SEKOLZA-381760 format. One record per residue: residue number from 1; x, y, z of N, C-alpha, C, O, CB in turn; residue in one letter. Coordinates in nm, 4 decimals. Glycine has a CB too. Layout:
// residues N
<i=NUM	n.c1=X	n.c2=Y	n.c3=Z	ca.c1=X	ca.c2=Y	ca.c3=Z	c.c1=X	c.c2=Y	c.c3=Z	o.c1=X	o.c2=Y	o.c3=Z	cb.c1=X	cb.c2=Y	cb.c3=Z	aa=a> .
...
// end
This chain:
// residues 80
<i=1	n.c1=0.4161	n.c2=0.9561	n.c3=-5.8718	ca.c1=0.5446	ca.c2=0.9198	ca.c3=-5.8162	c.c1=0.5925	c.c2=1.0305	c.c3=-5.7222	o.c1=0.5666	o.c2=1.1488	o.c3=-5.7441	cb.c1=0.6475	cb.c2=0.8943	cb.c3=-5.9283	aa=m> .
<i=2	n.c1=0.6643	n.c2=0.9876	n.c3=-5.6150	ca.c1=0.7103	ca.c2=1.0827	ca.c3=-5.5143	c.c1=0.8334	c.c2=1.1587	c.c3=-5.5629	o.c1=0.9128	o.c2=1.1080	o.c3=-5.6422	cb.c1=0.7415	cb.c2=1.0103	cb.c3=-5.3829	aa=a> .
<i=3	n.c1=0.8467	n.c2=1.2782	n.c3=-5.5146	ca.c1=0.9629	ca.c2=1.3602	ca.c3=-5.5507	c.c1=1.0814	c.c2=1.3218	c.c3=-5.4634	o.c1=1.0672	o.c2=1.2502	o.c3=-5.3643	cb.c1=0.9312	cb.c2=1.5116	cb.c3=-5.5357	aa=t> .
<i=4	n.c1=1.1983	n.c2=1.3707	n.c3=-5.5022	ca.c1=1.3216	ca.c2=1.3417	ca.c3=-5.4275	c.c1=1.3100	c.c2=1.3932	c.c3=-5.2847	o.c1=1.3502	o.c2=1.3251	o.c3=-5.1904	cb.c1=1.4445	cb.c2=1.4052	cb.c3=-5.4973	aa=v> .
<i=5	n.c1=1.2552	n.c2=1.5127	n.c3=-5.2687	ca.c1=1.2418	ca.c2=1.5725	ca.c3=-5.1350	c.c1=1.1504	c.c2=1.4869	c.c3=-5.0472	o.c1=1.1789	o.c2=1.4658	o.c3=-4.9293	cb.c1=1.1862	cb.c2=1.7171	cb.c3=-5.1452	aa=k> .
<i=6	n.c1=1.0412	n.c2=1.4379	n.c3=-5.1049	ca.c1=0.9481	ca.c2=1.3554	ca.c3=-5.0271	c.c1=1.0150	c.c2=1.2249	c.c3=-4.9824	o.c1=0.9981	o.c2=1.1805	o.c3=-4.8689	cb.c1=0.8214	cb.c2=1.3245	cb.c3=-5.1100	aa=q> .
<i=7	n.c1=1.0893	n.c2=1.1662	n.c3=-5.0720	ca.c1=1.1583	ca.c2=1.0405	ca.c3=-5.0393	c.c1=1.2629	c.c2=1.0646	c.c3=-4.9308	o.c1=1.2764	o.c2=0.9847	o.c3=-4.8382	cb.c1=1.2251	cb.c2=0.9799	cb.c3=-5.1658	aa=i> .
<i=8	n.c1=1.3370	n.c2=1.1757	n.c3=-4.9425	ca.c1=1.4368	ca.c2=1.2082	ca.c3=-4.8406	c.c1=1.3715	c.c2=1.2288	c.c3=-4.7052	o.c1=1.4234	o.c2=1.1833	o.c3=-4.6033	cb.c1=1.5155	cb.c2=1.3329	cb.c3=-4.8804	aa=q> .
<i=9	n.c1=1.2590	n.c2=1.2967	n.c3=-4.7036	ca.c1=1.1859	ca.c2=1.3230	ca.c3=-4.5791	c.c1=1.1406	c.c2=1.1922	c.c3=-4.5147	o.c1=1.1563	o.c2=1.1723	o.c3=-4.3943	cb.c1=1.0640	cb.c2=1.4141	cb.c3=-4.6059	aa=r> .
<i=10	n.c1=1.0840	n.c2=1.1032	n.c3=-4.5970	ca.c1=1.0382	ca.c2=0.9736	ca.c3=-4.5460	c.c1=1.1571	c.c2=0.8911	c.c3=-4.4930	o.c1=1.1467	o.c2=0.8242	o.c3=-4.3901	cb.c1=0.9633	cb.c2=0.8951	cb.c3=-4.6575	aa=r> .
<i=11	n.c1=1.2683	n.c2=0.8972	n.c3=-4.5644	ca.c1=1.3886	ca.c2=0.8244	ca.c3=-4.5231	c.c1=1.4398	c.c2=0.8763	c.c3=-4.3890	o.c1=1.4755	o.c2=0.7975	o.c3=-4.3014	cb.c1=1.4987	cb.c2=0.8368	cb.c3=-4.6303	aa=l> .
<i=12	n.c1=1.4434	n.c2=1.0097	n.c3=-4.3724	ca.c1=1.4870	ca.c2=1.0683	ca.c3=-4.2450	c.c1=1.3933	c.c2=1.0273	c.c3=-4.1314	o.c1=1.4391	o.c2=0.9937	o.c3=-4.0222	cb.c1=1.4932	cb.c2=1.2222	cb.c3=-4.2556	aa=q> .
<i=13	n.c1=1.2631	n.c2=1.0301	n.c3=-4.1568	ca.c1=1.1658	ca.c2=0.9921	ca.c3=-4.0538	c.c1=1.1836	c.c2=0.8454	c.c3=-4.0144	o.c1=1.1769	o.c2=0.8104	o.c3=-3.8965	cb.c1=1.0215	cb.c2=1.0169	cb.c3=-4.1037	aa=a> .
<i=14	n.c1=1.2063	n.c2=0.7602	n.c3=-4.1146	ca.c1=1.2252	ca.c2=0.6175	ca.c3=-4.0885	c.c1=1.3530	c.c2=0.5936	c.c3=-4.0071	o.c1=1.3537	o.c2=0.5125	o.c3=-3.9145	cb.c1=1.2309	cb.c2=0.5389	cb.c3=-4.2213	aa=a> .
<i=15	n.c1=1.4611	n.c2=0.6645	n.c3=-4.0422	ca.c1=1.5875	ca.c2=0.6508	ca.c3=-3.9691	c.c1=1.5716	c.c2=0.6984	c.c3=-3.8251	o.c1=1.6236	o.c2=0.6362	o.c3=-3.7324	cb.c1=1.6997	cb.c2=0.7300	cb.c3=-4.0393	aa=k> .
<i=16	n.c1=1.4998	n.c2=0.8086	n.c3=-3.8070	ca.c1=1.4776	ca.c2=0.8635	ca.c3=-3.6730	c.c1=1.3968	c.c2=0.7646	c.c3=-3.5884	o.c1=1.4276	o.c2=0.7420	o.c3=-3.4714	cb.c1=1.4044	cb.c2=1.0002	cb.c3=-3.6813	aa=k> .
<i=17	n.c1=1.2931	n.c2=0.7062	n.c3=-3.6491	ca.c1=1.2095	ca.c2=0.6089	ca.c3=-3.5785	c.c1=1.2925	c.c2=0.4860	c.c3=-3.5417	o.c1=1.2822	o.c2=0.4329	o.c3=-3.4311	cb.c1=1.0874	cb.c2=0.5680	cb.c3=-3.6652	aa=k> .
<i=18	n.c1=1.3753	n.c2=0.4421	n.c3=-3.6370	ca.c1=1.4598	ca.c2=0.3252	ca.c3=-3.6136	c.c1=1.5594	c.c2=0.3496	c.c3=-3.5006	o.c1=1.5813	o.c2=0.2622	o.c3=-3.4168	cb.c1=1.5342	cb.c2=0.2877	cb.c3=-3.7414	aa=f> .
<i=19	n.c1=1.6196	n.c2=0.4680	n.c3=-3.4984	ca.c1=1.7149	ca.c2=0.5027	ca.c3=-3.3933	c.c1=1.6462	c.c2=0.5037	c.c3=-3.2568	o.c1=1.7029	o.c2=0.4563	o.c3=-3.1583	cb.c1=1.7792	cb.c2=0.6398	cb.c3=-3.4218	aa=a> .
<i=20	n.c1=1.5250	n.c2=0.5573	n.c3=-3.2509	ca.c1=1.4491	ca.c2=0.5583	ca.c3=-3.1259	c.c1=1.4171	c.c2=0.4183	c.c3=-3.0783	o.c1=1.4264	o.c2=0.3886	o.c3=-2.9592	cb.c1=1.3211	cb.c2=0.6369	cb.c3=-3.1427	aa=g> .
<i=21	n.c1=1.3789	n.c2=0.3314	n.c3=-3.1728	ca.c1=1.3482	ca.c2=0.1925	ca.c3=-3.1373	c.c1=1.4728	c.c2=0.1186	c.c3=-3.0891	o.c1=1.4657	o.c2=0.0364	o.c3=-2.9977	cb.c1=1.2870	cb.c2=0.1191	cb.c3=-3.2573	aa=l> .
<i=22	n.c1=1.5874	n.c2=0.1485	n.c3=-3.1513	ca.c1=1.7133	ca.c2=0.0862	ca.c3=-3.1078	c.c1=1.7471	c.c2=0.1252	c.c3=-2.9648	o.c1=1.7880	o.c2=0.0412	o.c3=-2.8847	cb.c1=1.8285	cb.c2=0.1261	cb.c3=-3.2014	aa=n> .
<i=23	n.c1=1.7295	n.c2=0.2543	n.c3=-2.9330	ca.c1=1.7556	ca.c2=0.3006	ca.c3=-2.7953	c.c1=1.6642	c.c2=0.2299	c.c3=-2.6976	o.c1=1.7072	o.c2=0.1856	o.c3=-2.5911	cb.c1=1.7368	cb.c2=0.4534	cb.c3=-2.7839	aa=k> .
<i=24	n.c1=1.5370	n.c2=0.2198	n.c3=-2.7350	ca.c1=1.4392	ca.c2=0.1557	ca.c3=-2.6473	c.c1=1.4731	c.c2=0.0075	c.c3=-2.6286	o.c1=1.4623	o.c2=-0.0457	o.c3=-2.5181	cb.c1=1.2965	cb.c2=0.1715	cb.c3=-2.7048	aa=e> .
<i=25	n.c1=1.5141	n.c2=-0.0587	n.c3=-2.7371	ca.c1=1.5501	ca.c2=-0.2002	ca.c3=-2.7287	c.c1=1.6704	c.c2=-0.2198	c.c3=-2.6373	o.c1=1.6732	o.c2=-0.3133	o.c3=-2.5573	cb.c1=1.5799	cb.c2=-0.2566	cb.c3=-2.8684	aa=a> .
<i=26	n.c1=1.7685	n.c2=-0.1330	n.c3=-2.6487	ca.c1=1.8885	ca.c2=-0.1419	ca.c3=-2.5645	c.c1=1.8522	c.c2=-0.1217	c.c3=-2.4176	o.c1=1.9001	o.c2=-0.1939	o.c3=-2.3301	cb.c1=1.9939	cb.c2=-0.0372	cb.c3=-2.6083	aa=t> .
<i=27	n.c1=1.7671	n.c2=-0.0229	n.c3=-2.3920	ca.c1=1.7243	ca.c2=0.0030	ca.c3=-2.2543	c.c1=1.6464	c.c2=-0.1154	c.c3=-2.1990	o.c1=1.6620	o.c2=-0.1523	o.c3=-2.0826	cb.c1=1.6387	cb.c2=0.1304	cb.c3=-2.2474	aa=a> .
<i=28	n.c1=1.5627	n.c2=-0.1745	n.c3=-2.2831	ca.c1=1.4833	ca.c2=-0.2902	ca.c3=-2.2394	c.c1=1.5735	c.c2=-0.4085	c.c3=-2.2079	o.c1=1.5503	o.c2=-0.4800	o.c3=-2.1104	cb.c1=1.3805	cb.c2=-0.3295	cb.c3=-2.3472	aa=t> .
<i=29	n.c1=1.6766	n.c2=-0.4299	n.c3=-2.2901	ca.c1=1.7711	ca.c2=-0.5384	ca.c3=-2.2633	c.c1=1.8387	c.c2=-0.5185	c.c3=-2.1282	o.c1=1.8553	o.c2=-0.6139	o.c3=-2.0521	cb.c1=1.8767	cb.c2=-0.5469	cb.c3=-2.3748	aa=k> .
<i=30	n.c1=1.8778	n.c2=-0.3947	n.c3=-2.0984	ca.c1=1.9399	ca.c2=-0.3644	ca.c3=-1.9687	c.c1=1.8454	c.c2=-0.3926	c.c3=-1.8540	o.c1=1.8856	o.c2=-0.4494	o.c3=-1.7524	cb.c1=1.9847	cb.c2=-0.2191	cb.c3=-1.9636	aa=g> .
<i=31	n.c1=1.7187	n.c2=-0.3528	n.c3=-1.8696	ca.c1=1.6193	ca.c2=-0.3782	ca.c3=-1.7653	c.c1=1.5985	c.c2=-0.5277	c.c3=-1.7447	o.c1=1.5843	o.c2=-0.5743	o.c3=-1.6317	cb.c1=1.4862	cb.c2=-0.3110	cb.c3=-1.8006	aa=n> .
<i=32	n.c1=1.5968	n.c2=-0.6018	n.c3=-1.8538	ca.c1=1.5784	ca.c2=-0.7472	ca.c3=-1.8445	c.c1=1.6930	c.c2=-0.8092	c.c3=-1.7653	o.c1=1.6698	o.c2=-0.8940	o.c3=-1.6791	cb.c1=1.5698	cb.c2=-0.8109	cb.c3=-1.9858	aa=i> .
<i=33	n.c1=1.8154	n.c2=-0.7680	n.c3=-1.7935	ca.c1=1.9320	ca.c2=-0.8225	ca.c3=-1.7220	c.c1=1.9238	c.c2=-0.7908	c.c3=-1.5727	o.c1=1.9530	o.c2=-0.8762	o.c3=-1.4891	cb.c1=2.0633	cb.c2=-0.7657	cb.c3=-1.7809	aa=k> .
<i=34	n.c1=1.8837	n.c2=-0.6672	n.c3=-1.5395	ca.c1=1.8710	ca.c2=-0.6290	ca.c3=-1.3986	c.c1=1.7652	c.c2=-0.7138	c.c3=-1.3288	o.c1=1.7859	o.c2=-0.7613	o.c3=-1.2171	cb.c1=1.8358	cb.c2=-0.4798	cb.c3=-1.3861	aa=k> .
<i=35	n.c1=1.6512	n.c2=-0.7321	n.c3=-1.3962	ca.c1=1.5426	ca.c2=-0.8093	ca.c3=-1.3365	c.c1=1.5810	c.c2=-0.9564	c.c3=-1.3219	o.c1=1.5446	o.c2=-1.0199	o.c3=-1.2229	cb.c1=1.4155	cb.c2=-0.7962	cb.c3=-1.4210	aa=l> .
<i=36	n.c1=1.6537	n.c2=-1.0112	n.c3=-1.4187	ca.c1=1.6972	ca.c2=-1.1504	ca.c3=-1.4091	c.c1=1.7922	c.c2=-1.1703	c.c3=-1.2918	o.c1=1.7832	o.c2=-1.2706	o.c3=-1.2209	cb.c1=1.7645	cb.c2=-1.1942	cb.c3=-1.5390	aa=e> .
<i=37	n.c1=1.8833	n.c2=-1.0757	n.c3=-1.2709	ca.c1=1.9763	ca.c2=-1.0888	ca.c3=-1.1582	c.c1=1.9027	c.c2=-1.0737	c.c3=-1.0257	o.c1=1.9349	o.c2=-1.1421	o.c3=-0.9285	cb.c1=2.0891	cb.c2=-0.9842	cb.c3=-1.1683	aa=s> .
<i=38	n.c1=1.8038	n.c2=-0.9842	n.c3=-1.0214	ca.c1=1.7241	ca.c2=-0.9685	ca.c3=-0.8989	c.c1=1.6439	c.c2=-1.0956	c.c3=-0.8703	o.c1=1.6299	o.c2=-1.1359	o.c3=-0.7549	cb.c1=1.6289	cb.c2=-0.8469	cb.c3=-0.9110	aa=a> .
<i=39	n.c1=1.5915	n.c2=-1.1582	n.c3=-0.9756	ca.c1=1.5162	ca.c2=-1.2825	ca.c3=-0.9596	c.c1=1.6065	c.c2=-1.3931	c.c3=-0.9078	o.c1=1.5670	o.c2=-1.4702	o.c3=-0.8204	cb.c1=1.4519	cb.c2=-1.3245	cb.c3=-1.0923	aa=l> .
<i=40	n.c1=1.7274	n.c2=-1.4010	n.c3=-0.9613	ca.c1=1.8233	ca.c2=-1.5022	ca.c3=-0.9174	c.c1=1.8550	c.c2=-1.4860	c.c3=-0.7690	o.c1=1.8585	o.c2=-1.5842	o.c3=-0.6949	cb.c1=1.9524	cb.c2=-1.4937	cb.c3=-1.0004	aa=k> .
<i=41	n.c1=1.8782	n.c2=-1.3612	n.c3=-0.7254	ca.c1=1.9074	ca.c2=-1.3345	ca.c3=-0.5848	c.c1=1.7881	c.c2=-1.3685	c.c3=-0.4966	o.c1=1.8046	o.c2=-1.4244	o.c3=-0.3881	cb.c1=1.9469	cb.c2=-1.1881	cb.c3=-0.5654	aa=k> .
<i=42	n.c1=1.6672	n.c2=-1.3348	n.c3=-0.5433	ca.c1=1.5464	ca.c2=-1.3617	ca.c3=-0.4644	c.c1=1.5251	c.c2=-1.5121	c.c3=-0.4491	o.c1=1.4871	o.c2=-1.5588	o.c3=-0.3418	cb.c1=1.4227	cb.c2=-1.2967	cb.c3=-0.5302	aa=a> .
<i=43	n.c1=1.5494	n.c2=-1.5883	n.c3=-0.5568	ca.c1=1.5348	ca.c2=-1.7335	ca.c3=-0.5490	c.c1=1.6341	c.c2=-1.7934	c.c3=-0.4504	o.c1=1.5997	o.c2=-1.8825	o.c3=-0.3727	cb.c1=1.5536	cb.c2=-1.7966	cb.c3=-0.6870	aa=k> .
<i=44	n.c1=1.7573	n.c2=-1.7441	n.c3=-0.4539	ca.c1=1.8604	ca.c2=-1.7940	ca.c3=-0.3626	c.c1=1.8231	c.c2=-1.7624	c.c3=-0.2186	o.c1=1.8409	o.c2=-1.8463	o.c3=-0.1302	cb.c1=1.9978	cb.c2=-1.7329	cb.c3=-0.3968	aa=a> .
<i=45	n.c1=1.7715	n.c2=-1.6418	n.c3=-0.1938	ca.c1=1.7314	ca.c2=-1.6034	ca.c3=-0.0584	c.c1=1.6140	c.c2=-1.6879	c.c3=-0.0115	o.c1=1.6091	o.c2=-1.7290	o.c3=0.1045	cb.c1=1.6947	cb.c2=-1.4542	cb.c3=-0.0529	aa=a> .
<i=46	n.c1=1.5202	n.c2=-1.7140	n.c3=-0.1008	ca.c1=1.4035	ca.c2=-1.7953	ca.c3=-0.0656	c.c1=1.4459	c.c2=-1.9376	c.c3=-0.0330	o.c1=1.3967	o.c2=-1.9976	o.c3=0.0625	cb.c1=1.3006	cb.c2=-1.7953	cb.c3=-0.1800	aa=e> .
<i=47	n.c1=1.5370	n.c2=-1.9910	n.c3=-0.1126	ca.c1=1.5863	ca.c2=-2.1264	ca.c3=-0.0891	c.c1=1.6594	c.c2=-2.1348	c.c3=0.0446	o.c1=1.6431	o.c2=-2.2318	o.c3=0.1186	cb.c1=1.6792	cb.c2=-2.1703	cb.c3=-0.2034	aa=k> .
<i=48	n.c1=1.7392	n.c2=-2.0339	n.c3=0.0751	ca.c1=1.8126	ca.c2=-2.0304	ca.c3=0.2018	c.c1=1.7156	c.c2=-2.0211	c.c3=0.3193	o.c1=1.7377	o.c2=-2.0828	o.c3=0.4235	cb.c1=1.9113	cb.c2=-1.9115	cb.c3=0.2043	aa=a> .
<i=49	n.c1=1.6086	n.c2=-1.9445	n.c3=0.3025	ca.c1=1.5098	ca.c2=-1.9319	ca.c3=0.4093	c.c1=1.4378	c.c2=-2.0644	c.c3=0.4331	o.c1=1.4090	o.c2=-2.0999	o.c3=0.5474	cb.c1=1.4084	cb.c2=-1.8220	cb.c3=0.3756	aa=a> .
<i=50	n.c1=1.4089	n.c2=-2.1371	n.c3=0.3262	ca.c1=1.3433	ca.c2=-2.2679	ca.c3=0.3399	c.c1=1.4331	c.c2=-2.3657	c.c3=0.4131	o.c1=1.3876	o.c2=-2.4386	o.c3=0.5012	cb.c1=1.3055	cb.c2=-2.3245	cb.c3=0.2024	aa=k> .
<i=51	n.c1=1.5612	n.c2=-2.3676	n.c3=0.3766	ca.c1=1.6568	ca.c2=-2.4588	ca.c3=0.4408	c.c1=1.6682	c.c2=-2.4235	c.c3=0.5884	o.c1=1.6713	o.c2=-2.5119	o.c3=0.6740	cb.c1=1.7966	cb.c2=-2.4516	cb.c3=0.3717	aa=v> .
<i=52	n.c1=1.6745	n.c2=-2.2943	n.c3=0.6180	ca.c1=1.6871	ca.c2=-2.2505	ca.c3=0.7563	c.c1=1.5624	c.c2=-2.2860	c.c3=0.8361	o.c1=1.5727	o.c2=-2.3241	o.c3=0.9527	cb.c1=1.7128	cb.c2=-2.1002	cb.c3=0.7625	aa=k> .
<i=53	n.c1=1.4445	n.c2=-2.2741	n.c3=0.7750	ca.c1=1.3194	ca.c2=-2.3049	ca.c3=0.8437	c.c1=1.3056	c.c2=-2.4548	c.c3=0.8684	o.c1=1.2539	o.c2=-2.4958	o.c3=0.9724	cb.c1=1.2003	cb.c2=-2.2538	cb.c3=0.7625	aa=a> .
<i=54	n.c1=1.3510	n.c2=-2.5365	n.c3=0.7742	ca.c1=1.3396	ca.c2=-2.6811	ca.c3=0.7887	c.c1=1.4356	c.c2=-2.7369	c.c3=0.8929	o.c1=1.4050	o.c2=-2.8357	o.c3=0.9596	cb.c1=1.3643	cb.c2=-2.7481	cb.c3=0.6560	aa=k> .
<i=55	n.c1=1.5500	n.c2=-2.6745	n.c3=0.9064	ca.c1=1.6529	ca.c2=-2.7237	ca.c3=0.9967	c.c1=1.6081	c.c2=-2.7068	c.c3=1.1422	o.c1=1.5822	o.c2=-2.5944	o.c3=1.1850	cb.c1=1.7863	cb.c2=-2.6500	cb.c3=0.9720	aa=k> .
<i=56	n.c1=1.5983	n.c2=-2.8165	n.c3=1.2193	ca.c1=1.5572	ca.c2=-2.8023	ca.c3=1.3588	c.c1=1.6675	c.c2=-2.7364	c.c3=1.4420	o.c1=1.7859	o.c2=-2.7430	o.c3=1.4089	cb.c1=1.5210	cb.c2=-2.9395	cb.c3=1.4179	aa=p> .
<i=57	n.c1=1.6255	n.c2=-2.6746	n.c3=1.5476	ca.c1=1.7218	ca.c2=-2.6092	ca.c3=1.6358	c.c1=1.8115	c.c2=-2.7162	c.c3=1.6963	o.c1=1.7638	o.c2=-2.8227	o.c3=1.7355	cb.c1=1.6501	cb.c2=-2.5265	cb.c3=1.7475	aa=a> .
<i=58	n.c1=1.9396	n.c2=-2.6885	n.c3=1.7038	ca.c1=2.0314	ca.c2=-2.7884	ca.c3=1.7562	c.c1=2.0055	c.c2=-2.8077	c.c3=1.9056	o.c1=1.9912	o.c2=-2.7118	o.c3=1.9815	cb.c1=2.1787	cb.c2=-2.7470	cb.c3=1.7305	aa=s> .
<i=59	n.c1=2.0001	n.c2=-2.9318	n.c3=1.9437	ca.c1=1.9763	ca.c2=-2.9652	ca.c3=2.0849	c.c1=2.1104	c.c2=-2.9798	c.c3=2.1542	o.c1=2.2083	o.c2=-3.0242	o.c3=2.0942	cb.c1=1.8917	cb.c2=-3.0961	cb.c3=2.0995	aa=k> .
<i=60	n.c1=2.1138	n.c2=-2.9421	n.c3=2.2813	ca.c1=2.2369	ca.c2=-2.9563	ca.c3=2.3587	c.c1=2.2632	c.c2=-3.1048	c.c3=2.3798	o.c1=2.1720	o.c2=-3.1809	o.c3=2.4121	cb.c1=2.2274	cb.c2=-2.8808	cb.c3=2.4955	aa=a> .
<i=61	n.c1=2.3856	n.c2=-3.1444	n.c3=2.3617	ca.c1=2.4179	ca.c2=-3.2859	ca.c3=2.3775	c.c1=2.4164	c.c2=-3.3238	c.c3=2.5253	o.c1=2.4641	o.c2=-3.2501	o.c3=2.6116	cb.c1=2.5555	cb.c2=-3.3179	cb.c3=2.3149	aa=k> .
<i=62	n.c1=2.3610	n.c2=-3.4391	n.c3=2.5505	ca.c1=2.3601	ca.c2=-3.4896	ca.c3=2.6877	c.c1=2.4986	c.c2=-3.5448	c.c3=2.7182	o.c1=2.5664	o.c2=-3.5970	o.c3=2.6296	cb.c1=2.2495	cb.c2=-3.5994	cb.c3=2.7081	aa=k> .
<i=63	n.c1=2.5405	n.c2=-3.5330	n.c3=2.8449	ca.c1=2.6703	ca.c2=-3.5906	ca.c3=2.8781	c.c1=2.6652	c.c2=-3.7428	c.c3=2.8637	o.c1=2.5612	o.c2=-3.8049	o.c3=2.8856	cb.c1=2.7125	cb.c2=-3.5508	cb.c3=3.0218	aa=p> .
<i=64	n.c1=2.7762	n.c2=-3.8003	n.c3=2.8274	ca.c1=2.7820	ca.c2=-3.9451	ca.c3=2.8064	c.c1=2.7494	c.c2=-4.0171	c.c3=2.9369	o.c1=2.7896	o.c2=-3.9734	o.c3=3.0448	cb.c1=2.9217	cb.c2=-3.9880	cb.c3=2.7538	aa=a> .
<i=65	n.c1=2.6777	n.c2=-4.1256	n.c3=2.9260	ca.c1=2.6419	ca.c2=-4.2042	ca.c3=3.0439	c.c1=2.7678	c.c2=-4.2692	c.c3=3.1017	o.c1=2.8584	o.c2=-4.3082	o.c3=3.0280	cb.c1=2.5352	cb.c2=-4.3124	cb.c3=3.0084	aa=a> .
<i=66	n.c1=2.7719	n.c2=-4.2799	n.c3=3.2341	ca.c1=2.8884	ca.c2=-4.3419	ca.c3=3.2985	c.c1=2.8857	c.c2=-4.4912	c.c3=3.2742	o.c1=2.7809	o.c2=-4.5555	o.c3=3.2796	cb.c1=2.8912	cb.c2=-4.3119	cb.c3=3.4506	aa=r> .
<i=67	n.c1=3.0008	n.c2=-4.5436	n.c3=3.2479	ca.c1=3.0101	ca.c2=-4.6883	ca.c3=3.2277	c.c1=3.0106	c.c2=-4.7551	c.c3=3.3649	o.c1=3.0798	o.c2=-4.7124	o.c3=3.4573	cb.c1=3.1386	cb.c2=-4.7270	cb.c3=3.1452	aa=k> .
<i=68	n.c1=2.9336	n.c2=-4.8579	n.c3=3.3742	ca.c1=2.9330	ca.c2=-4.9324	ca.c3=3.5004	c.c1=3.0514	c.c2=-5.0270	c.c3=3.5028	o.c1=3.0912	o.c2=-5.0829	o.c3=3.4006	cb.c1=2.8000	cb.c2=-5.0106	cb.c3=3.5191	aa=r> .
<i=69	n.c1=3.1058	n.c2=-5.0432	n.c3=3.6202	ca.c1=3.2205	ca.c2=-5.1315	ca.c3=3.6352	c.c1=3.1763	c.c2=-5.2760	c.c3=3.6181	o.c1=3.0708	o.c2=-5.3163	o.c3=3.6670	cb.c1=3.2880	cb.c2=-5.1111	cb.c3=3.7723	aa=a> .
<i=70	n.c1=3.2579	n.c2=-5.3529	n.c3=3.5484	ca.c1=3.2263	ca.c2=-5.4945	ca.c3=3.5280	c.c1=3.2686	c.c2=-5.5715	c.c3=3.6527	o.c1=3.3352	o.c2=-5.5171	o.c3=3.7408	cb.c1=3.2976	cb.c2=-5.5512	cb.c3=3.3999	aa=t> .
<i=71	n.c1=3.2301	n.c2=-5.6959	n.c3=3.6590	ca.c1=3.2629	ca.c2=-5.7795	ca.c3=3.7742	c.c1=3.4137	c.c2=-5.7918	c.c3=3.7917	o.c1=3.4639	o.c2=-5.7928	o.c3=3.9041	cb.c1=3.2002	cb.c2=-5.9182	cb.c3=3.7590	aa=a> .
<i=72	n.c1=3.4861	n.c2=-5.8013	n.c3=3.6798	ca.c1=3.6315	ca.c2=-5.8125	ca.c3=3.6869	c.c1=3.6925	c.c2=-5.6869	c.c3=3.7477	o.c1=3.7831	o.c2=-5.6946	o.c3=3.8307	cb.c1=3.6903	cb.c2=-5.8377	cb.c3=3.5477	aa=k> .
<i=73	n.c1=3.6417	n.c2=-5.5707	n.c3=3.7055	ca.c1=3.6945	ca.c2=-5.4451	ca.c3=3.7578	c.c1=3.6633	c.c2=-5.4312	c.c3=3.9063	o.c1=3.7481	o.c2=-5.3853	o.c3=3.9828	cb.c1=3.6368	cb.c2=-5.3261	cb.c3=3.6801	aa=q> .
<i=74	n.c1=3.5445	n.c2=-5.4696	n.c3=3.9477	ca.c1=3.5075	ca.c2=-5.4636	ca.c3=4.0887	c.c1=3.5989	c.c2=-5.5556	c.c3=4.1706	o.c1=3.6412	o.c2=-5.5186	o.c3=4.2801	cb.c1=3.3584	cb.c2=-5.5032	cb.c3=4.1079	aa=n> .
<i=75	n.c1=3.6290	n.c2=-5.6725	n.c3=4.1197	ca.c1=3.7170	ca.c2=-5.7669	ca.c3=4.1892	c.c1=3.8584	c.c2=-5.7089	c.c3=4.2007	o.c1=3.9246	o.c2=-5.7248	o.c3=4.3032	cb.c1=3.7203	cb.c2=-5.9033	cb.c3=4.1151	aa=a> .
<i=76	n.c1=3.9035	n.c2=-5.6419	n.c3=4.0949	ca.c1=4.0368	ca.c2=-5.5823	ca.c3=4.0979	c.c1=4.0440	c.c2=-5.4716	c.c3=4.2009	o.c1=4.1463	o.c2=-5.4551	o.c3=4.2672	cb.c1=4.0747	cb.c2=-5.5284	cb.c3=3.9604	aa=a> .
<i=77	n.c1=3.9366	n.c2=-5.3954	n.c3=4.2152	ca.c1=3.9344	ca.c2=-5.2870	ca.c3=4.3140	c.c1=3.9373	c.c2=-5.3426	c.c3=4.4557	o.c1=4.0024	o.c2=-5.2865	o.c3=4.5438	cb.c1=3.8101	cb.c2=-5.1988	cb.c3=4.2946	aa=k> .
<i=78	n.c1=3.8677	n.c2=-5.4510	n.c3=4.4770	ca.c1=3.8600	ca.c2=-5.5102	ca.c3=4.6092	c.c1=3.9949	c.c2=-5.5666	c.c3=4.6524	o.c1=4.0272	o.c2=-5.5639	o.c3=4.7711	cb.c1=3.7541	cb.c2=-5.6192	cb.c3=4.6118	aa=e> .
<i=79	n.c1=4.0739	n.c2=-5.6174	n.c3=4.5583	ca.c1=4.2041	ca.c2=-5.6725	ca.c3=4.5893	c.c1=4.3013	c.c2=-5.5665	c.c3=4.6365	o.c1=4.3878	o.c2=-5.5935	o.c3=4.7197	cb.c1=4.2599	cb.c2=-5.7427	cb.c3=4.4697	aa=k> .
<i=80	n.c1=4.2874	n.c2=-5.4454	n.c3=4.5837	ca.c1=4.3795	ca.c2=-5.3375	ca.c3=4.6190	c.c1=4.3565	c.c2=-5.2965	c.c3=4.7564	o.c1=4.4241	o.c2=-5.2063	o.c3=4.8060	cb.c1=4.3663	cb.c2=-5.2200	cb.c3=4.5284	aa=k> .
// end
């Protein structure tokens, strides 16, 4: 059977290991959050680039065609 000192030593070592693992877990959680936000931004940028690439360049509008005068309008002009 182990002595009190041996048990205390093992307990301290276990607590120290546990504390180190907790720190590492916390740091890993922070890294995961940073990477997830970076991934979200990258996806949004990629989607925006696809939309921009698909969208054709806007063409200049042609001026509206002139309306031709109807027979009635031509007759009205001739009367004046």
